[in-house]
GUBA-226594 format. One record per atom (N, C-alpha, C, O, CB): y, x, z. Coordinates in steps of 0.02 Angstrom, whole numbers, plus 32768, in hexadecimal, padded with zeros to 4 digits. Glycine has a CB too. Layout:
N
YXZ ...
This chain:
250
12A5F84B2974 12B1F82F2938 12D4F8532902 1302F873291C 12D0F7FB2943 12D1F85A28CC 12F6F881289E 1323F8622884 131DF8262893 12D6F89B2870 135EF86E2856 1385F8482831 136BF8092815 138DF7D72820 1399F86D2805 132EF80227ED 1313F7DA27CC 12FBF7A027EA 12F3F76A27CF 12ECF7F427B0 12ECF7B82843 12D7F7752869 1311F75C2886 1313F7212898 12A0F77C28A1 134AF78A288F 1395F75F28B1 13ACF72E2869 13CEF6FB286B 13ECF7AA28CD 1394F7482834 13C1F72A27FF 13A6F6DA27F1 13C6F6A827DF 13BCF75C27B6 135EF6E42803 1326F6AA2807 1333F6852839 132CF6492832 12DEF6BF280F 1349F69D2877 134DF67628BF 1393F64E28A2 1399F61128A0 1357F6B12916 13C2F67B288F 1403F656287D 1404F614285E 1422F5E32872 1428F67D2851 13DAF61A2824 13D1F5E827FC 13A9F5AD281A 13B9F5722813 13B4F60227C4 137CF5C02838 135BF58A2863 1387F5582897 137FF51E28AA 1329F5AF288D 13B2F58628A1 13D8F56728E6 1403F52A28BF 1407F4F028D3 1415F5AA2916 142AF54D2870 1452F515284C 1431F4D82820 144FF4A92807 147EF538281E 13E7F4E6281D 13B4F4B227F9 13AEF4852828 13B4F449281C 136CF4CC27E1 139CF4A42876 1386F467289A 13C7F44728B1 13BEF41028CB 1353F47628D8 13FCF45828AF 143FF42928C0 143DF3F9289A 143CF3BF28AE 1484F44628B9 143EF40D2855 1455F3E12823 141BF3AC2820 1432F3732827 1464F40627DD 13D7F3AD2817 13A2F3832817 13A0F368284F 139CF32B284E 136BF39C2809 13A2F389288E 13A2F35128D1 13D2F30E28D7 13C8F2D928F3 13B7F37B2913 1403F32428B5 143FF2FC28BB 1419F2B82895 142FF28328AD 148CF3232890 13F3F2B1286E 13D1F26F2844 1387F26D2861 135CF251283E 13CFF27A27E6 1375F28B28A2 132AF28328B6 1302F2AE2898 12C7F29E289E 130DF24328A8 130EF2ED2872 12DBF30A2843 12D3F334286C 12F2F33928A1 12E9F32127FB 129CF3622854 1295F3A12887 12A3F3DA2853 12A6F4102871 1241F3A928B2 12ACF3E12810 12C7F42027EB 128CF42B27C6 12A2F4472794 12DEF4642818 1248F42527BE 1224F43F279A 1230F4652750 121CF49D2740 1203F414279A 1250F43E272F 125CF45426EC 1291F48326F8 1290F4B326D2 126FF41B26B8 12C6F4812728 12FAF4AB271F 12DFF4EF273B 12EEF5252723 133AF4902741 12B8F4E7276E 128DF52E2781 127AF5502758 1289F58B2750 1256F52D27A1 123EF51A2722 1227F54126EC 1255F56326C1 1251F59F26B3 1203F51C26C6 1286F53926AA 12C9F5572680 12F5F5A226A5 1315F5CA2683 130AF50D267F 12ECF5A626EC 12FEF5E1270A 12CDF61A2703 12E1F6542701 130AF5D5274D 1294F60B26FF 1259F63E2700 1258F65226CF 1256F68F26C8 121CF62E270F 1258F61E268E 1259F6272651 128DF663263D 1279F693261C 1266F5E62634 12C9F65E2650 1315F67C263B 12F5F6BA2669 130AF6ED264E 1371F6492658 12D7F6C82695 12C5F70626AC 129FF7342695 129DF77026A2 12B4F70226D8 1272F7082665 1229F72F264F 11FBF7282682 11E1F75F2686 122DF7812642 11DFF70126AE 11A5F70826CC 1170F6F426B5 1172F6C92689 11A5F6F426FB 1142F70826C5 10F7F6F1269A 10EDF6A626AB 10F5F68C26E2 10A9F72226B7 10D7F689266E 10BCF64C2682 1084F63926B0 1088F60226CA 10AEF6372652 1054F65B26BE 102EF6592706 1056F648273C 1049F6192761 100EF69A2719 108CF6712744 10B2F6732780 10D0F62B2789 10CFF60C27BE 10E8F6AC277D 10EFF6112747 1126F5E42741 1101F5AF275F 1116F5A42798 1146F5D626F8 10CDF585274C 10B4F5442762 10A4F53E27AC 10B7F50B27CA 1078F535273D 107FF57327CF 1087F56B2824 10C6F5722833 10D8F5412854 1060F59F2853 10F6F59E282B 112EF5AA283E 115DF5672846 117CF54F2875 1145F5D92813 1150F55027EC 1194F51227F4 116CF4D02823 118CF4A3283E 11B3F4EA278D 1129F4D52825 110DF49D2843 110AF4AB289A 110EF47828BD 10C2F492281F 1106F4DB28B3 111BF4E52904 1153F4D9290B 115DF4AC2934 1114F5252925 1190F4F628EC 11D4F4F028EE 11D4F49328DD 1200F47828FF 1200F52D28AF 11BCF47528C4 11C5F43028B7 11BAF40428F2 11DCF3D32902 1199F41D2883 117EF4202913 1155F3F22955 118EF411298C 11A0F3E529B3 10E9F40F296E 11AEF44F2997 11DEF45529CE 121AF41F29C9 1236F3FF29F6 11FBF49E29CC 1226F4212978 1268F3FF297A 1271F3C5296C 12A7F3A62970 128EF417295A 122BF3AB2955 121CF3602951 1211F33E299B 1227F30729AE 11D7F3562922 11F2F36229B8 11E8F3412A04 1221F3462A36 1222F3252A6A 11ABF3642A2B 124DF36E2A25 128BF3642A55 12B9F3342A2E 12DEF3152A55 12B5F3AF2A68 12C3F32529F1 12E8F2EC29BD 12CAF2AB29D2 12F0F27C29DC 12D8F2F82965 128AF2A329D9 1266F26429F0 127AF2502A36 1286F2152A46 1219F26E29EF 127DF27C2A59 1285F2692AA7 12D5F2572AA5 12E2F2252AC6 126FF2B12AE6 130EF2762A85 1343F2762A84 1353F2332A52 1385F2132A64 1357F2B92A76 133AF2202A25 1349F1D22A11 132FF1A12A31 134AF16A2A30 1336F1C129D3 12ECF1AF2A5A 12CAF1892A7F 12EBF1672ABA 12DCF1302AD1 1298F1AB2A90 131DF1922ACF 1345F1842B14 137CF1682AFD 1397F13C2B20 1357F1C22B44 1396F17A2AC6 13C8F1452AA2 13C0F1022A89 13E9F0E32A67 13DDF15D2A6F 1383F0EE2A9F 1359F0B62A86 135DF0A72A31 1364F0712A15 1372F0752AAF 1353F0F22A10 133BF0DD29D3 12EEF0E929C6 12D9F12329C0 1362F0FD29A2 12D3F0C529C3 128EF0D329C1 126CF08029BC 1280F05229DF 1278F1042A0B 123BF07C2990 120AF03A298E 11BFF059297B 11B1F06B2942 1227EFFA294D 1199F05D29AA 1149F05929B8 1132F03A2976 1112F05A294C 1131F02629FF 1140EFFF296F 111DEFD32949 1122EFDF2900 10F6EFD628D6 1130EF942959 1166EFF728F8 1163F00428A9 115BF042288D 1160F0502851 119BEFF0288B 1147F07D28D4 1138F0BB28D4 10E2F0BC28CC 10C2F0EE28B9 1157F0DD2918 10C3F07528DE 1088F08528F0 104FF09128A6 1027F0C028A4 1075F0492926 1055F05D286D 102CF0652838 104EF09C280D 1026F0AD27E2 101FF0232813 1084F0BB2809 1097F0FE27E9 1064F139280A 1039F15427E7 10ECF10F27FA 106BF1462843 1055F1702879 0FE9F169286E 0FBFF1952876 1081F14528D3 0FE3F1372861 0F9DF1292860 0F8CF1342824 0F52F14A2824 0F89F0EB2874 0FA8F12F27E2 0F94F15027A6 0F91F1A02794 0F68F1C52779 0FBCF135277C 0FD7F1A927B5 0FF7F1EA27AD 0FC7F22F27CD 0FBCF26527B1 1041F1E227D6 0FB1F2152811 0F99F24A282D 0F5DF272280C 0F60F2B02809 0F8AF2372868 0F2DF25327F6 0EEBF25B27E4 0F07F2872797 0EFDF2C42790 0EBAF20727DF 0F25F2612767 0F38F2862734 0F5AF2B5273E 0F56F2E02712 0F50F26B270D 0F91F2C6277F 0FAAF30A2779 0F7BF343278E 0F7DF37D277A 0FE6F30F279E 0F4FF32627BA 0EFFF35927C5 0EE9F3742790 0EE5F3B12788 0EBAF33327DA 0ED8F3432762 0EADF3532731 0EE1F39226FA 0ECAF3C226DC 0E93F301270A 0F1FF37F26FD 0F57F3A926DD 0F52F3DD26ED 0F42F40726C3 0F95F39D26E7 0F5DF3F22731 0F57F4242754 0F1EF45E2752 0F22F4972767 0F5AF40A2787 0EEBF43F2734 0EAFF4632720 0EA1F48626F2 0E74F4B026ED 0E8AF448271A 0EDFF46F26BB 0EC9F4832675 0F00F4CB266C 0F3DF4C3266B 0ED8F4392633 0EE3F50A2666 0F0CF53C2655 0F17F5402617 0EE1F54525F9 0EFAF5712669 0F4CF54025EF 0F5BF54C25B1 0F67F5972596 0F7AF5C525BB 0F8EF52725A7 0F5DF59D255E 0F6BF5DD2545 0FBEF5E02547 0FE7F5B32543 0F47F5E924F9 0FC6F638254F 101AF634255B 1042F60E252B 106BF5E4253C 103AF67B2559 1036F62024E8 1069F60724B2 1070F5B624B5 10A4F59524B7 104EF6202463 101CF59724B3 1038F54F24C0 1051F5342502 1066F4FB2506 1007F52224B1 104EF55C2532 106BF54F257C 10BAF558255D 10DCF525255C 104EF59125C5 10CFF584254B 110DF5892549 112FF5592518 1167F5432523 1119F5C9253E 110DF54D24E6 1117F52B24AF 1129F4CD24DF 1159F4A724E0 10C5F5392470 10F4F4CD24F8 1106F4862523 113CF47C254A 116EF45B253C 10D8F4762552 112BF4A92590 116EF4C825A4 11B4F4B9258D 11DDF48F25A1 1169F5052596 11B7F4E9255C 11FAF4E6252B 120FF49E2521 1249F48C252F 11EDF50824DD 11DBF46D2507 11E2F43C24E0 11F2F40B251F 1219F3DD2516 11A2F42F24AD 11D7F4142556 11F3F3EB258F 122DF3F425A7 1245F3C325C2 11D2F3ED25C1 124DF42525A6 1292F44725B4 12B5F428258E 12DFF40225A4 129BF48F25AA 12ACF431254D 12D1F407251A 12D4F3C72524 1308F3B62541 12B9F40C24DC 12AEF39D2518 12A4F35D2531 12DAF34A2573 1307F321256A 1256F35C2546 12D0F36D25B9 12DEF37225FB 1335F37825E5 1363F3632607 12B2F3B82628 133AF39725AB 139DF3AB25A5 13A9F3692594 13CDF34925BB 13C5F3EC255B 138AF342254F 13A2F304253D 13B2F2CF2575 13DFF2A52578 1373F2EB2511 137EF2DC25A1 136FF29F25D0 13BBF2B425F5 13ECF29025E8 1318F2A2260A 13C3F2EA2622 13F8F2FD263F 142FF2F22626 1455F2D4264B 13F7F330264B 1448F30225E9 147EF2D525C3 147CF2A125BC 14B5F28C25B6 148BF2DC258E 1455F27725B9 1443F22F25AE 1469F21C25FE 14A0F20025FD 13DFF21B25A0 144AF22E263F 145AF221267A 14A3F23E2673 14CDF213267C 1429F23C26AF 14B2F265266C 1514F2742675 1530F2382652 1561F2262672 153EF2C92644 1528F21A262A 155CF1E725FD 153EF1A3260A 1566F1742602 155EF1F625A4 14F3F1912621 14DFF1532629 150BF1342653 1524F1542681 14A1F14E263E 151DF0E82646 153EF0C4268A 151DF0B126BA 1534F0A726F1 155DF08D2682 14CDF0A726A5 149EF0A026DC 148CF0C8271B 147DF0B52754 146FF09F26C3 1494F11126F9 14A2F14A273A 14CDF139275B 14BCF1502791 14B4F18F272D 150AF11A2764 1534F10B2795 1533F0DB279E 1566F0CB27BD 1566F1182795 150EF0AD2793 150FF04B2790 1509F04227DE 1507F06E2809 14B9F018275F 1507EFFF27E5 150EEFDE281D 14B9EFD72830 1494EFC82801 153DEF962810 14A1EFDF2867 145EEFCB2887 1458EF92288B 1483EF6A289D 144FEFE028C2 1406EF812871 1400EF3C285A 13AEEF3E288A 13A2EF7128AA 1402EF2C27F0 138BEF17288A 1353EEFA28A4 1317EF182888 1307EEFA2855 1355EEB42899 12F6EF402893 12B4EF6E2882 1289EF412869 1274EF192893 1290EF9628C1 1270EF382824 1236EF17280B 120FEF4527C5 121DEF4A2789 1251EEC727F6 11E5EF5B27E9 11B7EF8C27BB 1176EF6027B5 114FEF5327E3 11A6EFDF27E1 1173EF4E2777 112BEF332760 10F7EF562761 10F7EF8E2747 1127EF212725 10C2EF3C277E 1079EF702790 1069EF882750 106FEFC42742 102CEF4727B0 1053EF572721 1034EF8326E6 1051EFB226B4 102BEFDA2698 101BEF5C26BF 1094EFB126A5 109DEFE42695 10C4F02226C0 10E5F04C26A0 10B2EFD32664 10C0F02626FD 10C3F0462739 1082F068272E 107EF0A52725 10CCF019277B 1062F04E272F 1013F07D2730 1012F0AC26EC 0FF3F0E026F4 0FC1F040272B 102DF0A226AE 1013F0A9267A 1047F0E1266B 1044F108263C 1008F06B2650 1087F0DB26AC 10B9F10D2695 10AAF14026CB 10B5F17B26BC 110CF0F32691 1093F1332708 107DF161272B 1041F18B2718 103AF1C5272B 1076F1482760 1018F16B26F2 0FE0F1A526D5 0FF4F1D8269F 0FDBF2102699 0FA2F18026B4 101AF1C2267F 103AF1ED264E 1062F21D2660 1061F2522642 105BF1CE2627 108DF2112696 10C1F23A26A0 109CF26D26E1 10B0F2A426F4 110DF20A26B2 106EF25126F5 1026F2822739 1018F2B62702 1026F2F1270B 0FBCF24A2759 0FFAF29D26C3 0FCFF2D926AA 1005F3052684 0FF4F33E2673 0F8CF2C02676 1038F2F22678 107BF3182666 108AF34F269B 1092F38C2696 10BCF2E22664 108AF33126C1 10ADF36326ED 1082F39F2722 1096F3D3273C 10D7F333271B 103FF37C2720 100DF3B2273B 0FECF3E42702 0FC5F4112710 0FCFF38B2760 1007F3D326B8 0FECF401268D 1034F4302684 1028F46A2672 0FC8F3DB2645 1064F424268A 10A3F45A267A 10BFF46426C7 10EAF49026C5 10E9F437263C 10BAF45326F7 10CBF4682732 1113F44F275A 1138F46C2782 10C9F4AA2728 1114F4162740 114FF3E12748 113FF3AC2769 1109F391275D 116AF3C7270C 116EF391279E 1152F35427C1 116FF30E279D 117AF2DE27C2 1169F3582812 1178F30A2763 1177F2D82733 11BCF2A3273E 11CEF2772717 112DF2B2273B 11D4F2B2276F 1226F28B2773 125EF2952741 128EF2702736 124CF2A527B4 1251F2C4272A 127CF2C526E8 1272F28F26B7 129DF26D269A 1271F30226C2 1235F28E26B3 1227F2522684 1228F1FD269A 1238F1CB2679 11E1F261266E 1208F20A26F8 1205F1C3270C 124DF1A42716 1257F17226F4 11DCF1BC274E 127AF1B52739 12C8F1A32744 12DEF1802702 12F6F1472707 12FCF1EA2751 12D7F1A126BF 1306F187268D 12E2F13C267D 1300F1082670 130EF1BE2646 129CF1452681 126DF1062676 128FF0CE269D 12ABF09D2683 121BF1102693 128BF0D726D2 1294F0AF2708 12D9F08826F6 12DFF04B26F2 1296F0DB274D 1308F0B826ED 134DF09A26E0 134DF07A26A6 1356F03E26A9 1383F0C926DE 1345F095266F 134DF071263A 131CF02D262B 132DF0022602 1348F0A12609 12EFF02B2646 12D5EFEC2655 12E8EFB6267A 12CEEF7F2674 12A9EFF32668 131BEFC526A8 133AEF9F26CC 1318EF8E2723 132DEF66274C 133EEF66269D 12E6EFB72727 12BAEFB42758 12D5EFC927B1 12C0EFBB27E9 1285EFE42739 130CEFEF2794 1329F00427DD 1379F02527E1 1393F04227B1 12F1F04127FC 1392F01F2811 13C9F0402807 13D4F08A2817 13A8F09D283E 13F0F0202824 1401F0BF2807 1405F1072807 13ECF10D2848 13B2F1212849 144BF12B27FA 1403F101287B 13F7F11928BC 13A4F0FA28D3 137FF11E28F5 143AF0FB28F0 1393F0C728C2 1340F0B228CC 132AF0CF289A 12EEF0D528A9 1326F06428CD 1333F0ED2854 1308F110283A 1302F154284E 12D0F174283E 1310F10B2800 1331F1702871 1325F1AD2895 1307F19928BE 12DDF1C628C3 1354F1D328AC 12F5F16928F0 12D4F15F2931 127CF1672911 1251F1872930 12EEF104295A 1270F14A28DC 1237F14C28BA 121EF180289C 11E3F19128A6 1238F1272893 1250F1AA286C 1232F1EB2867 1217F2272892 11E5F24A2888 1252F200284C 1249F22B28C7 123FF25828F4 11EAF2692907 11C7F29B28FE 1269F23E292D 11DDF2282926 1194F23E293B 1163F2362905 112CF2512901 1179F2152977 1182F20928D7 1147F223288F 113CF267287F 1106F2822873 1160F20A2843 117AF2842881 117AF2D52873 1142F2EB28A1 1107F2F82896 11C7F3012888 1160F2EA28D0 1132F2FD291E 10E6F2F82909 10C6F32D2905 1140F2B92968 10CDF2C428FE 107EF2B12904 1066F2CF28CC 102DF2E528CD 1069F2622905 108EF2D52890 1074F2F1284A 1076F3352844 104FF350281D 109AF2D82811 10A8F35E286D 10A9F3962881 1079F3B528AA 1066F3F028A5 10D8F3992895 1065F38A28D4 102DF3B128FD 0FE5F39F28E0 0FB6F3C228F3 1030F39C2950 0FD9F37028B7 0F92F374288D 0F92F3AE2858 0F69F3DB2852 0F82F32B2862 0FD1F3A02830 0FC9F3E62802 0FC0F422281F 0F9FF44C2801 1001F3F527D9 0FE1F4332868 0FD9F473286A 0F9BF47C287F 0F7DF4B12874 1005F493288E 0F7BF44328A3 0F31F44328B2 0EF7F4502885 0EC2F4662899 0F25F40B28C6 0F08F43D283E 0EF5F4352800 0EFFF48827EC 0ED0F4AC27DA 0F24F3F927D5 0F32F49827F2 0F4DF4E327D1 0F2CF51427F0 0F19F54827D3 0F9BF4F627DA 0F21F505282F 0EF8F53F286D 0EB0F5502850 0E91F5852856 0EE9F51528C9 0E9AF515282E 0E5AF5322815 0E50F55D27D7 0E1AF57327C3 0E33F500280B 0E95F56827B8 0E8BF59F2784 0EC0F5C7278A 0EBDF5F3275F 0E85F588273C 0EF5F5CD27B1 0F17F61127BE 0F35F6072807 0F35F5CF2820 0F56F6262783 0F47F62E281D 0F74F63A286A 0F93F66C2869 0F8BF6962895 0F51F64228AB 0FC2F6752832 0FF9F6AE2826 102FF68E284E 1042F6552841 1010F6BF27D1 104AF6B42882 1089F6A128A1 10B2F6DF28A2 109AF71628AF 107FF68428E8 1106F6D02890 1127F71728A2 112CF71C28EB 1128F6F02917 1172F7222881 1138F76328EE 1134F7812932 1180F76D2954 1191F780298B 1125F7DA292C 11A4F748292C 11E6F731294C 11DDF6DA2957 1209F6B02959 122FF7462914 11A2F6D3295C 11B7F6872959 11BAF65C29A3 11B6F61F29A8 117FF6612928 11C0F68029CA 11D8F6582A13 122CF6592A03 124BF6252A0D 11BFF68D2A6D 1252F69729E9 1293F69C29DD 12A2F662299F 12D9F649299D 12A5F6EB29CC 1275F6522974 1286F6232943 1277F5E7295F 128DF5BC2938 1265F62B2903 125FF5CE298D 1252F59329A6 1293F58829DD 12ABF55029E4 1205F59329C6 12ADF5C12A02 12E8F5BB2A29 1318F5A429FB 132CF56B2A02 12FCF5F82A4D 1330F5C929CC 1364F5AC29A3 135BF572297A 138BF55C295A 1378F5D8297B 1331F55C2979 130DF5282957 1329F4E22993 1351F4B52986 12A9F53E2950 130FF4EA29C1 1317F4BE29F5 1367F4BD2A10 1382F48A2A24 12E3F4D32A2E 137EF4ED2A0D 13C8F4F82A1E 13EEF4C629ED 1411F4992A03 13E2F54B2A13 13E3F4D229AA 13FAF4A02967 13F6F4552984 1422F42A298A 13BDF4A7291C 13A7F4572997 139CF4122992 13D5F3EE29CC 13ECF3B629C2 1346F40329A1 13E3F41029FF 1408F3F82A2A 1445F3DE2A1A 145CF3A72A2A 140EF41E2A50 1463F41729F0 14B1F40929C4 149EF3C12998 14BAF38B299B 14CBF459297F 146DF3D32976 1465F38A2932 145DF34E295B 1483F3212948 1413F38C28F4 143DF3402985 141FF2FD29AB 1452F2ED29CE 1454F2AF29D5 13DEF30229DA 148AF31029F1 14C8F2FF2A08 14F9F2E629D6 151CF2B729EA 14E1F3332A28 1504F2FE2996 1511F2F0295A 1509F2A9293F 1531F27D292F 14F0F319293A 14C8F2AD2940 14A8F2802914 14A8F2232945 14A9F1EA292D 144CF2AC2903 14A6F2372987 14ABF1F929A8 14EEF1E529C2 14FEF1AA29CB 147FF1F829DB 1517F21D29D0 155FF21429E2 1597F21929AE 15CCF1F929B2 156FF2432A13 1589F242297F 15BEF253293E 15A5F24428F7 1569F23728F4 15D1F2A4293C 15C7F24428BE 15BEF2372883 15A8F2882869 15C9F2BC286C 1600F20F2864 156CF27E2853 1547F2BB2831 1587F2DF27EE 1580F2BC27BC 14EFF2942806 15A7F30027E7 15D2F31A27BB 15ADF31F2775 1575F336276E 15ECF35D27D5 15D5F3052743 15BDF2F5270C 15B6F34226F4 157DF35726EB 15EAF2C026E2 15EEF36E26EA 15E5F3B626D9 15B4F3DA26F4 159FF40326CB 1618F3D926E6 1596F3DB272D 154FF3FA2743 1529F3E8272A 14FBF40C2715 1535F3F62779 152FF3A02720 14DBF39D26F0 14E6F3B526AB 14B8F3D2268E 14B5F34426E4 1518F3AD2690 151DF3CB2642 150BF415264C 14E7F42D2620 156FF3C5261B 151FF4432685 1510F4752690 14D8F4922675 14CBF4B62645 1513F47626C1 14AAF46626BD 146CF46D26AF 1445F4652670 141EF48D2656 1457F45026D1 1459F429265C 1449F426261E 1443F45B25E7 1414F46225C1 146BF401260D 147BF47E25EA 1492F4BC25C2 144DF4ED25D8 1423F4FF25AF 14EBF4DF25DC 144CF4FC2610 1421F5262621 13DBF5242619 13B5F555261B 142BF52D2653 13CDF4E7260F 137DF4DD2601 1369F4D525B5 1330F4DF25A0 1361F4972627 13A9F4BE2588 13AEF4C2253B 1397F5102534 1361F51A2519 1401F4AE2519 13B5F53A2544 13BEF5842545 1373F598254B 1352F5B1251E 13F1F5A12585 1360F58A2584 130BF5A4259B 12CFF5852577 1297F59D256C 12F9F59025EB 12F1F53C2565 12ADF50A2538 12B1F53B24F5 127EF55624E2 12C6F49C251F 12EBF54424D5 12F8F5572496 12C1F5A82480 12A4F5BA244D 1353F5612498 12CCF5D424E0 12BAF60724E3 1267F61A24DD 1249F64624BE 12D9F6152515 1250F5E0250E 1207F5C924F8 11EBF5BE24CB 11B5F5D824BE 11F5F5A32506 120BF58D24A1 11ECF5772468 11EAF5B22436 11B8F5C02415 1210F53A244C 1226F5D22434 122CF60C240A 11F4F64B2424 11EFF6802406 127DF624240F 11D9F63F244B 119CF67F2462 1173F65F244E 114DF6872434 1188F69A24AF 1157F61A2444 1121F5FE244A 1112F5FE23F7 10D6F5F923EA 1126F5B82475 113AF60323C6 1147F6022389 112EF640236C 1135F64B2330 1189F5F82380 
């Protein structure tokens, strides 16, 4: 591993810690880290999805063990998102367009993270999960397509909607988001592998660092309150990376 790989691995660890506290796998954060490091777009998407699969698998297990999991609420979301994520993964965009879309996703995710940091619902009381089927199907399809297209798991968009609509509390939302991200990432990677298989040589080290971060993050998310300052710091990093990618696309 060279110096750039070490820096990226360290950023992946931090991203996994922060995201897994709320049941996310960190794809938008990994994309931000790779964008800052200047990795090629054809490497960014499969790398982010592989890391997502590893972290989301661990995070799903942790939140399920803590009894924050609702298969009934998850089913319609996944039913619509999986085929759409696969379709999105088969689409290979021109580099400027990809950079512009990912940059916009990162900037939007920054706004979501800032909202999460200050929203009272982020730390509110747990409530009974109530996910209406028709809106869940529509939401799952839209987020699934977007996740496959950009190399994200979709959790950064799913969780805020669930919380804003009052369909579940923060920890139950995390328990829904983690497996949703997992299946979308698998579908997106499967579709993506049809058009590109560019994986960094340091991938095993990247996965190890991300899993280590997920171990710390899920412990914080289940047993402790996620620090607002850390979430805002991540939002700042994502904003910088997003602006950098958008500037390259213009």
